[in-house]
C-alpha positions in Angstrom: 160.2 102.1 -47.4 157.3 103.3 -45.2 157.1 106.5 -47.3 155.3 104.6 -50.1 152.3 104.0 -47.8 149.8 106.8 -47.3 148.3 105.4 -44.2 149.3 103.0 -41.4 146.7 101.8 -39.0 147.2 99.9 -35.8 144.5 98.3 -33.7 144.3 95.8 -30.9 141.2 93.6 -31.2 141.1 91.2 -28.1 144.4 89.4 -27.5 146.2 90.2 -30.7 147.2 93.3 -32.7 146.8 94.2 -36.3 148.8 96.6 -38.5 147.4 97.6 -41.9 149.6 99.2 -44.6 147.7 101.1 -47.3 149.7 102.0 -50.4 149.7 105.5 -51.8 149.1 104.5 -55.4 146.4 101.9 -54.5 143.6 101.7 -57.0 140.3 100.3 -55.7 138.8 97.4 -57.5 135.8 99.4 -58.7 138.1 101.8 -60.7 139.9 98.9 -62.2 136.6 97.4 -63.3 135.6 100.7 -65.0 138.9 100.7 -67.0 138.3 97.0 -67.9 134.8 97.7 -69.1 136.0 100.5 -71.3 138.7 98.4 -72.9 136.3 95.5 -73.4 133.9 97.8 -75.1 136.6 99.1 -77.5 137.9 95.6 -78.3 134.3 94.2 -78.8 133.6 97.1 -81.3 136.8 96.4 -83.2 136.1 92.7 -83.4 132.5 93.3 -84.4 133.6 95.5 -87.3 136.1 92.9 -88.4 133.6 90.1 -88.3 131.1 92.2 -90.2 133.7 92.9 -92.8 134.5 89.2 -93.1 130.8 88.2 -93.3 130.4 90.9 -96.0 133.3 89.4 -98.0 131.9 85.9 -97.8 128.4 87.1 -98.9 129.9 89.1 -101.7 131.8 86.0 -102.9 128.5 84.0 -102.9 126.7 86.8 -104.8 128.4 85.7 -108.0 127.3 82.1 -107.6 127.9 78.9 -105.7 131.3 78.6 -104.0 133.2 75.9 -102.2 134.3 76.1 -98.6 137.9 76.8 -99.8 136.7 79.6 -102.1 134.7 81.3 -99.3 137.5 81.2 -96.8 140.0 82.4 -99.4 137.7 85.4 -100.0 138.2 86.4 -96.4 142.0 85.6 -96.6 141.8 82.5 -94.4 143.1 79.0 -94.9 140.9 76.1 -95.6 141.1 74.8 -92.0 138.2 73.2 -90.1 138.3 75.8 -87.3 138.0 78.6 -89.9 135.0 76.8 -91.4 133.4 76.4 -87.9 134.0 80.1 -87.1 132.9 81.7 -90.3 130.7 79.5 -92.4 128.8 77.4 -89.9 127.2 80.4 -88.2 126.0 81.7 -91.5 124.4 78.3 -92.2 122.8 78.3 -88.8 121.3 81.7 -89.4 120.1 80.6 -92.8 122.1 83.2 -94.6 124.0 80.6 -96.6 122.7 77.2 -97.6 124.4 74.0 -98.8 123.9 72.8 -102.4 123.9 69.2 -101.2 122.3 69.4 -97.7 121.9 65.6 -97.4 125.7 65.2 -97.7 127.4 68.0 -95.7 130.8 66.5 -96.0 130.7 65.9 -99.7 133.8 67.0 -101.6 131.4 68.5 -104.1 129.6 70.6 -101.5 129.1 74.2 -102.4 127.4 77.1 -100.6 125.0 79.7 -101.9 123.1 82.7 -100.6 119.6 82.3 -99.3 117.0 84.9 -99.9 117.7 86.2 -96.4 121.4 86.4 -97.3 120.6 88.3 -100.5 118.5 90.8 -98.5 121.3 91.2 -96.0 123.9 92.0 -98.6 121.5 94.4 -100.4 120.8 96.3 -97.1 124.5 96.3 -96.4 125.2 97.9 -99.8 122.5 100.5 -99.3 124.0 101.5 -96.0 127.4 102.2 -97.5 126.0 104.5 -100.2 
């Protein structure tokens, strides 16, 4: 059992003694942090690409005219659930990329969403980058 440790230290501070076992395959915290940062960067990049793709699909759906919440979420392949609305449509409203057709009644069953000028510019620039 002692073979798995690369170093065994013994010391006698004051009236007690201390034995410290250091494992051979011990990875210091700093190295673990580096690996964690690399993985986080990779995952963040993948999520950003996926979100950008979803935003592009929502904006493309609006390009052909006003759409309901259900239609926008269906364009991304998501169910018409409140959480999906909060994650995908509300941020676009907040950034003034989409706007409501009935802003005075946000919960209206007749509510639809359309692109703002900023949204149209965003989708145009996105299409130009792909070419």
